[in-house]
DRENLOKOL-398328 format. One record per residue (C-alpha): residue number from 1; residue in one letter; x, y, z. Coordinates in steps of 0.2 Angstrom, whole numbers, plus 5000, padded with zeros to 4 digits. Layout:
! DRENLOKOL-398328
NUM|A|X|Y|Z
...
This chain:
! DRENLOKOL-398328
1|X|4857|5179|4679
2|X|4863|5184|4697
3|X|4851|5171|4706
4|X|4861|5157|4697
5|X|4877|5165|4701
6|X|4872|5164|4719
7|X|4866|5145|4718
8|X|4883|5141|4711
9|X|4891|5151|4727
10|X|4881|5141|4739
11|X|4883|5124|4729
12|X|4901|5127|4729
13|X|4902|5129|4748
14|X|4893|5114|4750
15|X|4903|5104|4739
16|X|4920|5113|4744
17|X|4917|5108|4763
18|X|4908|5091|4761
19|X|4923|5082|4752
20|X|4933|5085|4769
21|X|4921|5073|4779
22|X|4923|5059|4764
23|X|4942|5056|4769
24|X|4939|5054|4787
25|X|4933|5036|4785
26|X|4947|5029|4773
27|X|4964|5028|4783
28|X|4966|5011|4789
29|X|4958|4999|4777
30|X|4969|4997|4760
31|X|4986|4998|4770
32|X|4978|4983|4778
33|X|4978|4975|4762
34|X|4996|4978|4757
35|X|5006|4977|4771
36|X|5000|4959|4778
37|X|5014|4947|4782
38|X|5028|4960|4783
39|X|5033|4962|4800
40|X|5031|4944|4807
41|X|5045|4931|4803
42|X|5062|4934|4793
43|X|5063|4915|4788
44|X|5045|4918|4780
45|X|5051|4935|4772
46|X|5065|4926|4764
47|X|5056|4912|4757
48|X|5041|4925|4749
49|X|5030|4920|4762
50|X|5026|4902|4754
51|X|5028|4893|4772
52|X|5010|4885|4775
53|X|5018|4868|4773
54|X|5033|4874|4780
55|X|5030|4884|4795
56|X|5044|4894|4802
57|X|5048|4888|4820
58|X|5038|4899|4834
59|X|5029|4910|4822
60|X|5019|4895|4816
61|X|5007|4902|4828
62|X|5004|4915|4814
63|X|5007|4904|4798
64|X|5000|4886|4802
65|X|4999|4883|4820
66|X|5001|4864|4815
67|X|5020|4869|4812
68|X|5022|4869|4831
69|X|5023|4851|4832
70|X|5040|4851|4823
71|X|5048|4859|4836
72|X|5060|4848|4849
73|X|5058|4843|4865
74|X|5059|4855|4878
75|X|5057|4875|4877
76|X|5061|4885|4862
77|X|5064|4904|4862
78|X|5065|4917|4848
79|X|5069|4934|4849
80|X|5067|4944|4831
81|X|5071|4962|4826
82|X|5064|4968|4810
83|X|5070|4985|4801
84|X|5061|4991|4788
85|X|5063|5006|4777
86|X|5049|5014|4767
87|X|5050|5025|4751
88|X|5034|5032|4741
89|X|5034|5044|4727
90|X|5023|5053|4715
91|X|5024|5063|4698
92|X|5010|5074|4694
93|X|5007|5082|4676
94|X|4994|5091|4668
95|X|4988|5085|4652
96|X|4981|5098|4637
97|X|4969|5108|4641
98|X|4971|5107|4660
99|X|4962|5119|4670
100|X|4947|5121|4683
101|X|4934|5133|4679
102|X|4945|5143|4669
103|X|4960|5141|4682
104|X|4976|5132|4678
105|X|4988|5140|4690
106|X|4990|5125|4701
107|X|5006|5125|4711
108|X|5007|5108|4710
109|X|5014|5107|4694
110|X|5023|5123|4695
111|X|5040|5117|4699
112|X|5046|5135|4702
113|X|5033|5139|4716
114|X|5040|5144|4733
115|X|5026|5135|4745
116|X|5028|5118|4735
117|X|5042|5105|4731
118|X|5035|5107|4713
119|X|5027|5092|4704
120|X|5034|5079|4713
121|X|5030|5071|4730
122|X|5042|5061|4741
123|X|5043|5053|4758
124|X|5054|5040|4767
125|X|5050|5045|4784
126|X|5041|5030|4795
127|X|5030|5033|4810
128|X|5024|5023|4824
129|X|5009|5026|4835
130|X|5013|5027|4854
131|X|4999|5021|4866
132|X|4994|5039|4874
133|X|4992|5048|4858
134|X|5010|5051|4852
135|X|5016|5049|4835
136|X|5035|5046|4834
137|X|5048|5044|4819
138|X|5062|5032|4826
139|X|5079|5036|4818
140|X|5081|5017|4819
141|X|5065|5009|4815
142|X|5064|4991|4821
143|X|5050|4979|4825
144|X|5053|4968|4841
145|X|5044|4953|4844
146|X|5047|4938|4855
147|X|5040|4920|4856
148|X|5040|4904|4868
149|X|5037|4885|4865
150|X|5037|4871|4876
151|X|5035|4853|4871
152|X|5036|4840|4886
153|X|5048|4826|4884
154|X|5041|4815|4869
155|X|5023|4823|4870
156|X|5011|4823|4855
157|X|5009|4841|4857
158|X|5016|4858|4859
159|X|5010|4874|4867
160|X|5017|4892|4861
161|X|5014|4909|4862
162|X|5023|4923|4853
163|X|5022|4942|4849
164|X|5021|4950|4832
165|X|5014|4964|4822
166|X|5002|4957|4808
167|X|5000|4974|4802
168|X|5012|4990|4802
169|X|5012|5003|4791
170|X|5016|5024|4794
171|X|5023|5036|4785
172|X|5024|5056|4787
173|X|5026|5070|4772
174|X|5033|5087|4773
175|X|5021|5102|4777
176|X|5026|5107|4758
177|X|5024|5091|4749
178|X|5010|5090|4736
179|X|5007|5073|4743
180|X|4998|5079|4759
181|X|4982|5082|4752
182|X|4979|5064|4753
183|X|4989|5060|4771
184|X|5001|5071|4778
185|X|5004|5059|4793
186|X|4999|5040|4794
187|X|5001|5027|4807
188|X|4991|5011|4808
189|X|4995|4994|4816
190|X|4988|4980|4823
191|X|5001|4971|4836
192|X|4997|4954|4842
193|X|5003|4954|4861
194|X|4998|4935|4867
195|X|4994|4921|4855
196|X|4991|4906|4866
197|X|4994|4892|4855
198|X|4994|4872|4853
199|X|4999|4861|4839
200|X|4993|4841|4842
201|X|5000|4824|4832
202|X|4984|4817|4829
203|X|4994|4802|4819
204|X|5010|4797|4811
205|X|5007|4810|4797
206|X|4993|4821|4802
207|X|4994|4837|4814
208|X|4982|4849|4818
209|X|4984|4867|4828
210|X|4975|4882|4833
211|X|4980|4900|4840
212|X|4970|4913|4849
213|X|4977|4931|4845
214|X|4975|4945|4857
215|X|4979|4962|4849
216|X|4981|4980|4851
217|X|4977|4990|4836
218|X|4978|5009|4833
219|X|4977|5022|4819
220|X|4982|5040|4817
221|X|4979|5052|4803
222|X|4982|5071|4797
223|X|4980|5078|4781
224|X|4977|5094|4771
225|X|4961|5096|4760
226|X|4958|5104|4744
227|X|4945|5103|4730
228|X|4950|5108|4712
229|X|4933|5106|4706
230|X|4922|5119|4696
231|X|4910|5122|4710
232|X|4926|5130|4719
233|X|4933|5137|4703
234|X|4915|5149|4702
235|X|4918|5156|4720
236|X|4935|5160|4715
237|X|4928|5168|4699
238|X|4914|5177|4708
239|X|4928|5183|4721
240|X|4940|5189|4709
241|X|4930|5195|4694
242|X|4911|5198|4700
243|X|4914|5203|4718
244|X|4926|5219|4715
245|X|4912|5226|4704
246|X|4897|5225|4719
247|X|4906|5221|4735
248|X|4899|5233|4748
249|X|4887|5243|4738
250|X|4870|5234|4744
251|X|4861|5238|4728
252|X|4861|5222|4719
253|X|4848|5210|4727
254|X|4854|5193|4733
255|X|4873|5199|4733
256|X|4878|5199|4751
257|X|4888|5216|4755
258|X|4903|5205|4759
259|X|4900|5194|4742
260|X|4909|5179|4746
261|X|4920|5183|4759
262|X|4940|5180|4757
263|X|4933|5166|4743
264|X|4938|5150|4739
265|X|4955|5143|4728
266|X|4951|5127|4721
267|X|4970|5124|4722
268|X|4972|5129|4742
269|X|4970|5121|4757
270|X|4950|5121|4763
271|X|4951|5111|4777
272|X|4964|5099|4789
273|X|4957|5085|4799
274|X|4966|5074|4812
275|X|4960|5057|4816
276|X|4965|5047|4831
277|X|4957|5031|4836
278|X|4963|5015|4846
279|X|4957|4998|4849
280|X|4966|4991|4865
281|X|4960|4973|4864
282|X|4954|4962|4850
283|X|4953|4943|4847
284|X|4955|4932|4834
285|X|4959|4914|4830
286|X|4971|4904|4818
287|X|4966|4884|4813
288|X|4978|4875|4803
289|X|4985|4857|4797
290|X|5000|4849|4791
291|X|4999|4833|4781
292|X|5015|4823|4778
293|X|5013|4807|4769
294|X|5031|4806|4765
295|X|5046|4812|4772
296|X|5049|4822|4753
297|X|5033|4830|4755
298|X|5019|4839|4765
299|X|5004|4848|4762
300|X|4998|4862|4775
301|X|4983|4874|4776
302|X|4979|4887|4787
303|X|4962|4897|4791
304|X|4965|4915|4799
305|X|4950|4920|4806
306|X|4939|4936|4804
307|X|4946|4949|4818
308|X|4934|4963|4824
309|X|4943|4980|4826
310|X|4932|4992|4837
311|X|4939|5010|4834
312|X|4934|5021|4846
313|X|4944|5040|4846
314|X|4942|5059|4841
315|X|4942|5068|4826
316|X|4946|5087|4824
317|X|4944|5098|4809
318|X|4953|5115|4806
319|X|4944|5125|4791
320|X|4952|5138|4780
321|X|4948|5156|4784
322|X|4941|5156|4766
323|X|4928|5142|4769
324|X|4922|5151|4784
325|X|4924|5168|4779
326|X|4913|5162|4764
327|X|4899|5155|4774
328|X|4899|5170|4786
329|X|4898|5182|4771
330|X|4879|5171|4764
331|X|4872|5177|4782
332|X|4874|5196|4776
333|X|4859|5194|4764
334|X|4844|5190|4773
335|X|4835|5182|4758
336|X|4851|5170|4755
337|X|4851|5167|4774
338|X|4833|5160|4775
339|X|4836|5150|4761
340|X|4852|5142|4769
341|X|4842|5138|4786
342|X|4827|5131|4778
343|X|4838|5118|4769
344|X|4846|5112|4785
345|X|4863|5120|4779
346|X|4875|5127|4793
347|X|4874|5143|4796
348|X|4891|5146|4799
349|X|4908|5136|4796
350|X|4917|5135|4814
351|X|4935|5135|4812
352|X|4938|5121|4822
353|X|4926|5108|4827
354|X|4930|5092|4836
355|X|4921|5077|4845
356|X|4922|5058|4847
357|X|4918|5044|4834
358|X|4919|5026|4833
359|X|4923|5014|4817
360|X|4920|4997|4816
361|X|4932|4986|4806
362|X|4933|4968|4801
363|X|4950|4962|4795
364|X|4945|4950|4783
365|X|4947|4930|4785
366|X|4963|4924|4777
367|X|4966|4906|4768
368|X|4981|4897|4763
369|X|4985|4881|4756
370|X|5003|4877|4752
371|X|5015|4862|4748
372|X|5034|4858|4752
373|X|5042|4847|4740
374|X|5060|4839|4743
375|X|5067|4837|4727
376|X|5083|4831|4733
377|X|5093|4829|4748
378|X|5098|4847|4748
379|X|5084|4857|4739
380|X|5067|4861|4742
381|X|5054|4870|4734
382|X|5037|4879|4742
383|X|5022|4885|4734
384|X|5007|4892|4741
385|X|4990|4900|4737
386|X|4985|4912|4746
387|X|4968|4922|4746
388|X|4960|4936|4759
389|X|4942|4941|4759
390|X|4944|4961|4756
391|X|4927|4962|4748
392|X|4921|4964|4765
393|X|4926|4982|4764
394|X|4915|4988|4752
395|X|4907|5001|4763
396|X|4913|5009|4778
397|X|4902|5017|4793
398|X|4909|5029|4804
399|X|4898|5035|4820
400|X|4900|5053|4826
401|X|4894|5057|4843
402|X|4888|5074|4837
403|X|4884|5082|4821
404|X|4896|5095|4812
405|X|4895|5108|4799
406|X|4901|5096|4788
407|X|4891|5082|4790
408|X|4876|5095|4789
409|X|4881|5098|4772
410|X|4883|5079|4767
411|X|4866|5079|4776
412|X|4860|5090|4763
413|X|4867|5082|4749
414|X|4859|5066|4754
415|X|4877|5055|4757
416|X|4878|5057|4775
417|X|4866|5058|4790
418|X|4870|5071|4806
419|X|4881|5059|4814
420|X|4884|5044|4802
421|X|4896|5042|4787
422|X|4895|5028|4773
423|X|4910|5029|4762
424|X|4909|5015|4747
425|X|4927|5007|4746
426|X|4926|4996|4730
427|X|4937|4983|4736
428|X|4939|4967|4730
429|X|4946|4949|4735
430|X|4960|4943|4725
431|X|4970|4928|4725
432|X|4990|4925|4722
433|X|5001|4913|4723
434|X|5019|4913|4732
435|X|5035|4902|4729
436|X|5049|4898|4740
437|X|5066|4889|4738
438|X|5078|4883|4752
439|X|5094|4874|4748
440|X|5105|4865|4765
441|X|5121|4868|4760
442|X|5128|4858|4775
443|X|5124|4855|4793
444|X|5126|4873|4798
445|X|5121|4884|4783
446|X|5104|4886|4773
447|X|5100|4897|4758
448|X|5083|4904|4756
449|X|5075|4913|4742
450|X|5057|4919|4737
451|X|5044|4928|4727
452|X|5028|4933|4731
453|X|5019|4943|4716
454|X|5004|4951|4728
455|X|4988|4956|4718
456|X|4981|4972|4725
457|X|4964|4973|4733
458|X|4964|4991|4727
459|X|4955|4992|4709
460|X|4963|5004|4697
461|X|4947|5016|4699
462|X|4950|5017|4716
463|X|4970|5021|4717
464|X|4977|5035|4728
465|X|4992|5043|4736
466|X|4985|5036|4753
467|X|4987|5019|4747
468|X|5002|5020|4737
469|X|5001|5003|4729
470|X|4994|4994|4717
471|X|5000|4977|4711
472|X|5017|4974|4720
473|X|5030|4960|4720
474|X|5040|4954|4736
475|X|5057|4947|4734
476|X|5066|4939|4748
477|X|5083|4930|4751
478|X|5090|4923|4767
479|X|5102|4910|4777
480|X|5101|4902|4792
481|X|5114|4898|4802
482|X|5114|4883|4816
483|X|5127|4888|4829
484|X|5125|4872|4840
485|X|5111|4862|4844
486|X|5103|4874|4855
487|X|5104|4889|4845
488|X|5103|4895|4829
489|X|5100|4913|4817
490|X|5090|4917|4802
491|X|5093|4934|4793
492|X|5084|4940|4778
493|X|5081|4952|4767
494|X|5065|4958|4758
495|X|5061|4970|4744
496|X|5044|4975|4738
497|X|5041|4986|4724
498|X|5024|4995|4715
499|X|5022|5005|4701
500|X|5005|5014|4695
501|X|5000|5026|4683
502|X|4984|5034|4684
503|X|4978|5045|4670
504|X|4968|5061|4673
505|X|4951|5055|4677
506|X|4955|5036|4680
507|X|4953|5035|4698
508|X|4936|5041|4709
509|X|4949|5043|4724
510|X|4963|5053|4717
511|X|4960|5062|4701
512|X|4943|5062|4695
513|X|4933|5077|4687
514|X|4916|5082|4686
515|X|4904|5094|4697
516|X|4893|5077|4701
517|X|4909|5068|4710
518|X|4907|5069|4728
519|X|4922|5058|4732
520|X|4937|5067|4737
521|X|4948|5070|4723
522|X|4963|5082|4727
523|X|4973|5080|4711
524|X|4957|5080|4698
525|X|4962|5082|4680
526|X|4980|5079|4683
527|X|4990|5062|4676
528|X|4998|5054|4693
529|X|5012|5042|4693
530|X|5016|5033|4710
531|X|5030|5022|4714
532|X|5032|5014|4731
533|X|5046|5002|4739
534|X|5048|4994|4754
535|X|5065|4986|4759
536|X|5066|4976|4777
537|X|5080|4967|4785
538|X|5077|4955|4798
539|X|5085|4944|4812
540|X|5078|4930|4823
541|X|5088|4921|4835
542|X|5082|4904|4842
543|X|5089|4897|4859
544|X|5082|4879|4866
545|X|5082|4873|4883
């Protein structure tokens, strides 16, 4: 009997500490799939991003570089300001019979608990990673970009470059927010600083374009970790119900004098983790064509290449006193200490560990095909088909520069080596349509509207608070105002919403249960409803010279 208990203690420690390793490689993946094309062009946002056959001026560099050919003679200069706001919340509920090894006093579902916000999580705090390692939370969050294009007099080509953010996402939750177990702070961004581009008029109806993107990428993540599973519940049971009887007696074989130290609680923070990494220079390219067989019809296509992101950075883990003292206590019995050493488990868990790591990601290739149809002299409809190969992120590999106590535990379980962690993601490649409409009110004013029903690349069984989206709808409206032949403005408002319900045990990245589950599930056994809203106001000023 006591041998079984000790085996449970050892297994619980392995389980509790290892799950902290699992989250180290997860922050940057799914946000890339969900935040793309939200912080590039106001005109494109107002058209639901259905602009492949009707590219938006200098921002054609991103959407379809062949569209640059429609710019007039001389120079074109643009300045864009985007002001996004973001809200995400979650509600947690305990289904009937909820317990972890007989314990059900989870403070997340106790609305009166003083250390939590109750059964809800909420944040509307956007964050930005500043080169040098600072995370800032601007009072007025804006994303400024600028672009420049030039066409020699009546030349059959246009050259251009613009800066833009193909990916920008980040948030910060409060110290007591229950959502912090899947991300207290997150900042992820890819900023294209230069994009030398060219569009060439091949013949009267056909144009070809190409651009090269030179980008800076970064991510930062900080989170607390807990492990509400049966293994940790066993340790709590031993600490509260068994240890008071035998602790310190030294009379019972295989029971250490300190038993299980301070013990573990499946509902408390076990480990805190911080990740910080950058890729200061990355290359990608876009290729596109524009075919206009008739003044009322155009067809466009763009191919956006894969983009290598070679992140290099640092990690730090801060282990709880309970986790540290539990492993220390196991050393109090010579027989158990010998078993721990033979199995290659850490002889202790330090309070802190840090080191360097690398994570090589490939931002997947993207293809879009679109058409523009001029129904009347004033009314135009756009339709796009869009596809991104997110299936390439089926697995992520993170390499550490040194072994740690946590990777030792993972190596014992056979899911890591001492310096490499491979994480299955389960992403899928999905296609979706986008719709846009434009109405020329008069020679100065133009009205726009669009809808993009986005299909999530995150399967239902991989939903999490770290990636608080499922399928989402993006709605956009906007106006264009031509002040003169040399000056114009584009205004847009965009709104995106996503709602997803994850019943208990439905997502292996959120609330799955079972002692054989080695993926991080901090809300195991709970029903979780997640809702996210994004609102963006944007303006572009275009000046010709």
